[in-house]
C-alpha positions as CSV (number, residue, x, y, z in Angstrom):
1,M,111.6,99.3,101.4
2,K,110.3,102.7,102.4
3,L,109.6,105.8,100.3
4,Y,109.8,109.4,101.3
5,P,108.8,112.5,99.2
6,I,111.5,115.0,99.2
7,E,110.6,118.6,98.4
8,S,113.7,120.3,97.0
9,G,112.1,123.7,96.2
10,N,109.4,125.4,94.2
11,F,109.8,127.7,91.2
12,K,107.8,129.1,88.3
13,L,107.9,128.6,84.5
14,D,106.2,130.2,81.6
15,G,102.8,128.6,81.2
16,G,102.8,128.8,77.4
17,A,106.2,127.0,77.3
18,M,104.8,124.3,79.6
19,F,101.8,123.6,77.4
20,G,103.1,124.1,73.9
21,V,100.4,124.6,71.3
22,V,97.5,124.4,73.8
23,P,95.8,127.8,74.2
24,K,96.0,129.5,77.6
25,S,92.2,129.5,77.8
26,L,92.4,125.7,78.2
27,W,95.5,125.1,80.3
28,K,94.8,127.9,82.8
29,R,91.8,125.8,84.1
30,T,94.2,123.4,85.8
31,N,97.4,125.5,86.0
32,P,96.5,129.1,86.6
33,A,99.1,131.7,85.7
34,D,100.2,134.9,87.5
35,S,100.3,138.3,85.8
36,N,103.6,137.4,84.2
37,N,102.1,134.2,82.7
38,M,104.2,132.1,85.1
39,I,102.8,128.9,86.7
40,D,103.7,127.3,90.0
41,M,106.1,124.3,89.7
42,A,107.5,121.9,92.2
43,A,110.8,120.0,92.3
44,R,109.6,116.9,94.1
45,C,112.2,114.2,94.5
46,L,111.8,110.7,95.9
47,L,113.9,109.0,98.5
48,I,114.0,105.2,98.6
49,E,115.3,103.4,101.7
50,D,116.0,99.8,100.6
51,G,118.2,97.6,102.7
52,D,121.6,99.2,102.9
53,K,120.8,101.6,100.0
54,L,119.4,105.1,100.3
55,I,118.5,106.2,96.8
56,L,117.5,109.7,95.8
57,I,115.6,110.1,92.5
58,D,116.5,113.6,91.1
59,T,117.9,116.5,93.1
60,G,116.1,119.6,92.0
61,M,118.1,122.6,90.7
62,G,120.2,123.3,93.8
63,D,121.3,126.8,94.9
64,K,124.7,127.4,93.2
65,Q,123.6,129.3,90.2
66,S,123.7,133.1,90.0
67,D,121.0,135.5,91.0
68,K,120.5,136.3,87.4
69,F,119.8,132.6,86.6
70,F,117.3,132.3,89.4
71,G,115.7,135.5,88.3
72,Y,114.3,133.6,85.4
73,Y,112.7,130.9,87.5
74,Y,111.2,132.8,90.5
75,P,112.0,130.5,93.4
76,W,109.3,130.6,96.1
77,G,108.3,128.8,99.3
78,E,110.4,127.4,102.1
79,H,111.2,123.9,100.8
80,S,114.8,122.8,100.4
81,L,116.4,119.4,99.8
82,D,118.3,119.4,103.1
83,K,115.3,120.5,105.2
84,S,113.2,117.8,103.5
85,L,115.8,115.1,104.1
86,K,116.2,116.2,107.8
87,K,112.4,116.1,108.2
88,H,112.6,112.3,107.5
89,G,115.6,111.8,109.6
90,F,118.3,111.7,106.9
91,H,121.4,113.7,105.8
92,R,122.8,114.0,102.3
93,D,126.0,112.2,103.4
94,E,123.9,109.1,104.0
95,V,122.6,108.9,100.4
96,T,124.3,106.0,98.6
97,D,122.8,106.5,95.1
98,I,121.5,109.4,93.0
99,F,119.3,108.2,90.2
100,L,118.9,111.0,87.6
101,T,115.9,110.7,85.3
102,H,117.7,113.1,83.0
103,L,120.3,115.9,83.2
104,H,118.2,119.0,82.7
105,F,119.2,121.6,85.3
106,D,116.0,121.4,87.3
107,H,116.5,117.6,87.8
108,C,120.2,117.4,88.5
109,G,121.4,120.8,89.6
110,G,121.3,119.9,93.3
111,A,123.8,117.1,92.7
112,I,126.6,119.5,92.4
113,K,127.7,122.4,94.6
114,W,130.5,125.0,94.9
115,N,133.7,123.8,96.6
116,E,134.7,125.4,99.9
117,N,136.5,128.4,98.4
118,R,134.2,128.7,95.4
119,T,136.9,128.1,92.9
120,G,135.2,125.1,91.3
121,Y,132.5,122.5,91.7
122,E,132.2,119.2,93.6
123,T,129.5,116.6,94.1
124,A,127.0,117.5,96.8
125,F,126.6,113.9,97.8
126,K,130.1,112.7,98.7
127,N,129.3,109.1,99.4
128,A,126.8,108.5,96.5
129,K,127.1,106.9,93.1
130,F,125.5,109.0,90.4
131,W,123.4,107.0,87.8
132,S,122.6,108.0,84.3
133,N,122.7,106.0,81.0
134,I,125.4,106.2,78.3
135,D,123.1,107.4,75.6
136,H,121.6,110.2,77.6
137,W,125.0,111.2,78.9
138,K,126.3,111.6,75.4
139,W,123.2,113.5,74.5
140,A,123.7,115.9,77.4
141,T,127.5,116.4,77.1
142,E,127.2,117.1,73.3
143,P,124.0,119.1,73.5
144,N,121.9,120.3,70.6
145,A,121.3,124.0,70.3
146,R,117.8,123.7,71.6
147,E,118.7,122.0,74.8
148,K,122.1,123.6,75.5
149,A,120.6,126.0,78.0
150,S,119.2,123.1,80.0
151,F,122.3,121.0,80.0
152,L,124.7,123.0,82.1
153,K,128.3,121.6,82.2
154,E,128.8,122.6,85.8
155,N,125.8,120.4,86.7
156,I,127.1,117.4,84.8
157,L,130.9,117.1,84.3
158,P,131.8,117.1,88.0
159,M,130.0,113.7,88.3
160,E,132.4,112.2,85.9
161,E,135.4,114.0,87.2
162,S,134.7,112.8,90.8
163,G,134.7,109.2,89.7
164,Q,131.2,108.8,91.1
165,L,129.4,108.4,87.7
166,H,127.8,105.1,86.7
167,F,125.6,104.0,83.9
168,L,122.6,101.7,83.9
169,E,122.9,99.1,81.2
170,R,120.3,98.4,78.6
171,K,120.3,96.6,75.3
172,E,119.8,98.5,72.1
173,N,116.1,99.2,71.4
174,Q,115.1,97.9,74.9
175,N,112.7,100.5,76.3
176,F,112.0,98.8,79.7
177,I,114.5,97.1,82.0
178,D,114.3,95.5,85.4
179,S,117.4,97.2,86.9
180,S,120.0,94.9,88.3
181,E,121.4,97.8,90.4
182,F,118.0,98.8,91.9
183,N,114.9,97.1,93.1
184,F,112.7,98.7,90.5
185,G,112.0,98.8,86.8
186,V,113.0,101.7,84.4
187,L,111.1,102.9,81.3
188,F,113.2,104.7,78.7
189,V,111.4,107.5,76.7
190,D,112.8,109.8,74.1
191,G,110.2,112.5,73.4
192,H,111.2,115.1,76.0
193,T,114.9,114.3,75.8
194,D,116.9,111.3,74.6
195,K,116.7,108.3,77.0
196,Q,114.9,109.9,79.9
197,M,114.4,107.3,82.6
198,I,111.1,106.7,84.4
199,P,111.3,104.5,87.5
200,H,108.5,102.0,88.3
201,I,108.6,101.0,92.0
202,Q,106.6,98.2,93.6
203,Y,105.7,99.5,97.1
204,K,103.0,98.3,99.5
205,D,101.2,96.3,96.8
206,K,101.1,99.4,94.5
207,T,103.1,100.4,91.5
208,V,104.4,103.9,92.0
209,V,105.8,105.6,88.9
210,F,108.1,108.6,89.2
211,M,106.9,110.7,86.2
212,A,109.7,113.2,85.8
213,D,108.9,115.1,82.5
214,L,106.8,112.4,80.8
215,L,103.9,113.9,82.7
216,P,105.0,117.1,84.5
217,T,101.6,117.9,86.1
218,A,98.1,116.6,86.3
219,G,97.2,119.3,83.8
220,H,99.2,117.5,81.2
221,I,97.1,114.4,81.0
222,P,95.2,115.2,77.7
223,L,97.4,113.9,74.9
224,P,97.9,117.2,73.0
225,Y,99.1,118.9,76.2
226,V,102.8,118.5,75.5
227,M,105.5,120.9,76.7
228,G,107.2,123.3,74.3
229,F,110.5,122.1,75.8
230,D,110.1,118.6,74.3
231,T,112.6,117.9,71.5
232,R,110.3,115.3,69.8
233,P,106.8,116.4,70.6
234,L,105.1,113.9,68.2
235,L,107.1,111.1,69.9
236,T,106.0,112.3,73.3
237,L,102.4,111.9,72.1
238,T,103.0,108.3,71.2
239,E,104.9,107.5,74.4
240,K,102.4,109.3,76.6
241,E,99.4,107.7,75.0
242,A,100.9,104.2,75.5
243,F,101.9,104.9,79.1
244,L,98.7,106.6,80.2
245,K,96.6,103.7,78.8
246,R,98.8,101.2,80.6
247,A,98.7,103.3,83.8
248,A,94.9,103.5,83.8
249,D,94.5,99.8,82.9
250,K,97.0,98.6,85.6
251,G,96.1,101.1,88.3
252,Y,99.5,102.8,88.6
253,Y,100.0,105.6,91.1
254,L,101.8,108.5,89.4
255,F,104.2,110.5,91.5
256,L,104.4,114.0,90.0
257,E,107.7,115.7,90.2
258,H,106.6,119.2,89.0
259,D,103.0,119.5,90.1
260,A,103.0,122.1,93.0
261,N,99.5,121.1,94.1
262,N,99.2,117.3,93.5
263,E,101.7,114.8,94.8
264,I,100.2,111.6,93.5
265,I,97.4,110.8,91.0
266,S,95.6,107.9,89.5
267,L,93.9,107.6,86.1
268,K,90.8,106.2,84.6
269,N,89.6,105.4,81.1
270,T,86.7,107.5,79.8
271,E,84.9,108.1,76.4
272,K,87.3,111.0,75.9
273,G,90.4,109.0,76.6
274,V,92.4,108.6,79.8
275,R,91.6,111.2,82.4
276,L,92.4,112.1,86.0
277,D,90.7,109.7,88.5
278,K,91.9,110.7,92.0
279,T,94.5,112.8,93.7
280,F,96.4,111.8,96.8
281,T,98.9,113.2,99.2
282,F,101.7,110.8,99.9
283,N,100.6,110.4,103.5
284,E,97.0,109.7,102.5
285,L,98.1,106.9,100.3
286,F,100.8,105.3,102.3
287,N,100.5,106.2,106.0
């Protein structure tokens, strides 16, 4: 097995929305905002080369949406999914599996593109299986009013229409599985959105956890620092507390999808609770 960080593009989001009830005077220490109160965000995916499989975890938001849409998210920087794949010697047509932690647009938008004459949509990875879970798929395709703007049908329905959609299986109330389809474990969490999937990957004697939106940035480590986007913030508190304690105790390495400045972090237990221990670039840790 070999892992590769894939930078699919950077954007900005409102800092207040990203930190919920926490005052700006606190969160700006770790996530400084610009004059519009926007903070820098990454869309950092993870590519896993494992035998004859080439698995991409999340895809970023893609580039098919309108200028008006992107005007809300201030794309910046030179990263793109294709350039990042090429940097590591790969092409999107070689990807065999797309593992989607959840179906919010900034995690799955890059999975779908315009067709050649821009009359409709098609999958952007023609040879890949797309993996979700049935509970989250139902949640996303029958969205509540709060999340409707994040679950865009053009990002989701073409996966099913193409015949490339598959579901991970889990028993009812089972919150962690050792996936039979992939060589890693999956934690299911419900605070941010229903049945978000958090991969746990054993790599070079380390446990690497792809954090998705359970921990968007290193600035979100303190327990009350919960995104305003979370549908069940009190449940996020419970899930995050349990995970962070386990991560600190077991020495997990947390791969941060949305932190523009920190790729991977470790945690430690302190008198004030779990806190940041060390930060790493991917190359520092594994090369």
